[in-house]
N, C-alpha and C positions, 0 to 999 in steps of 0.2 A: 362778604364772608370769605375767608380763605379756604382753599380746598387743599386736601392732602395731596402732596406732590406725586405720590406713588399712584394714585387713582383719582382722576379728575371727577369721578362720580361721587366721591365721599367728601362731605362737608365736615371740616374739622370741628366746627362749633357744635354740630349735631352729635358727632362722635363723643366729644367731651361731655356733653350733657348726658349721654347714655352711660358714660363711664362713671359719672357722678351717681346716677341711679343705682348702678351695679355695685357701687362701693358700700352701700348699706347692707347690713347683715343682722342676723339674730344676735350676734355678740356685740355689734356696733350699730344699734338702731337709730342713734342720733349722731350728727356730725356738725362741727362748726366750720365756717369758711376757711379759717387758717389750717385746720386739720385736713380738709379736702385738698387745699392748694398744695400742701406738703406731700400728701399721699399720691396725688396725681401729677405732680410736677407742673402745676399751672400757676399763673399769677392770681393773687387774691382778687383783683378787680375782675378778672375773667370768670372765676368761680362765682363771685357775687352776682354778676350779671346773669349767668346761666341759672343759678338758683332762683333768682327773681322771676325769670321766664318760666321755669318749671313750676314755681309756686302759683303763677297766674293761671296755669292750666290744671292745678290741683294735684300735680305729681309729687310735690313736696310741701310740707307745712313748716312754718317758722315759729318757734317758741319765742315770743317777744321778751320774756324775762331772762332766758338763758342764751338767746341768740343762736340756739341750736336748731338744726333742721331734721325732720324725719319724713319718711315716705307718706304720701297722701293717698286718698281713697281712689284716685284715678288709676294708680298702679294696681290696686285690688280689683277694680272693675275690668281692666284689661286681662289680668291674670285669670279671672273667672271665665272670660270669653275663651281664652286659649284652652283652659282645662276642659270646659264643657264641650269643646269641639275636637278634642283628642279622642280618636276611636278607641285607643287602648284604655282610656279612662272610662268611657261609657261601657265597654264590654267587660271590663274587669271588676267594676264596682260590685255587682252581685256576688262575684266569687270572693271578693275581700270580706264582704259581710258574712258569708258562710264560713270562711276561714276563722273569723273571730269567734263565731259560735262553736266551731269544732275544737279550737285550741284554748279559748278563754283568754287570749292575749290580743294586744293591738296589732293590726295588720296594715301594711303600707304597700303602695305601688311606687316604684322608682324608675327613673329613666336616666340615661347618661347625657350630659351636655358638656361638650368639650372633654375635659379630663375629670370632671366632677360628677357626682351623683345627686339628683334632685328628687325629692318626694313630691309626687303630684296628686296623691290621694291617700287618705288615712281613715281607717275605721277604728274607733276606740272600743276597748273592752269595757266590761261593767265595773272593773276595779283598776282603772289606769293609775299609773304613777307618773311623777314628773320626769319625763324623758324628753330631751331636746330633739324632737323629730318633727319640727314644724314644716308645714307645706311650703314648698318653694326654697327651702334652705339648701344651700350647696354644701355637700360633704365630700371630703377626700375619698376617692373610690377605693383605695387600697386598705382602708381600715373599717369598712362596713360590710356586712354580709351581702347586701344588695349590690354594692359597688364591686365587690370581688366577683360576684356572678357576672355582672356586665363586662368586667375586664376579662374574665376567663373565656367568654364566648365572643370576644372582640378580636380585632386584628392584633397581632403581636406588636406591631408598630405603636399602637396606642399604649400598650403596657410599657414599652420602652420609653415613651414620652413621659409617662407618669413617673417612672424610675428616674429619668433624667431631671425632672422637675424637683425631685427630692422627696424622700420618704421620711416625713417629720414624725416624731414620736409625740402622740397626744396623750398616751398613757404608757405605763410600763409594758403593756401587752401589744402595743402598736408594732406592726411589721416594718422594720427599718432596713432589713437586709434584702437587697435585690434578688439574690438567689432563692432565699426563703419564700419571697413573694411568688416568683416564677413556679416554684415547686408546689405551693399551695394552689395556685390557679390551675395547674395540671391535675391536681387531686379533685378540684371542684368540677372540672370537665368530665372526669371519670365517674364521680359519684352523683353528679347532677344537682348538687346543692352546696351552699356555703354556710359556715357558722362564724360568727364574730363574738368573742367574749371580752368585753371591756377593752376593745381596741381603740374606740373613739371616745366613749363616755364610760366612766367608772360605774360599776353597779348594774350594767345592762348586758344582755345577751340577745342575739338575733339569729334567725335562720332564714335563708333566702333561696329561691329557685327561679329559673329563667321562664320567661314568657316569649313565645315565638309568634311571628306573623305567618301569613299563608305561604311565604317563600322559604320558611324555615329559619329565618334570621331572628336572633334574640333581640327583641326591641325593648324589653322591660324586665324588671325583677319584682317578684312578689315576696314580701317579707313579713315575718312575725317577730315582734320585739317585746321584751319584758324584763323585769328585774331578775338578777341571777338567783334571788331567793326562790323565785317560782320556776325559772327556767333551769331546772336541775339537769345535770349531765345525763342522768339515766332517762330523762324525758325526751332528750334531743332526737333519738332515732324515730320515735313516734311522731314528734312534731315535724321532722323533716319529711316523713311520708305524706303528711297532710299538706305541707307547703308544696311539695313536688306535685301532688294531685291537683292542688289549686292552680299551679302554674300551667299544667296540662289542660285543665278546664278552660282557663282564660285563653290559652293558645288556640284551642278548638273554636272558641267564640270569635277569634280573629281569622278563622279559615284555615288553620294549620291542620294537616292530616298526616299523622306520623307514618302511616303506611307508605307514603310516597318518598320517605326519606330514610328508609331502612337500607 
């Protein structure tokens, strides 16, 4: 096997196999060999061999009728192990459940991975609607309330990386102006919560607040999301108070003591 010239410890074949796994998404749950080869810049023969290896271990499954691949149950198994061993997941779960009862809307727990935001826990309300907030889904941080919270309390260099990558418009409400994003993040830091109205998905609104660990660092965001028909503007201040309270409760469960950071 060839090794990446820049780092003798990295096997190119393993890295390419992981790139294949990461290429699947909610919007593209199935892929053909030719699609993956073009997307990743690899030879079809290389992609085919890697997929066969991944399939032998249950990480992908091939549909013999369409020749398309999709993720296998081995990915789900590993994901469950990771989630169950995340302290933030374990400590925030009861808080999420209470938040759903207090607001009547679905609540999420999100963390930042690279420049994206990922949902790691979700509690459904009694009257959920079809909203694309699947666990493990990667979302652009600049157009979700949880992502904006995580950016607002992160290093400014991360914000600039997001801007440099490009602020793509997913809806007409998406923030595409760098200065507007910087201004909104400053507002979020001052008020302690973020709101997103149809910035990533039309018809939805969300409110998010930070969760801190014992060092005071923001490690996650707690979010309430629902349809704009129920998440009326006049309700947002009350929802924000409940989300902020939930974030503080989760922070305390992680050992954060606000008295030491005043």
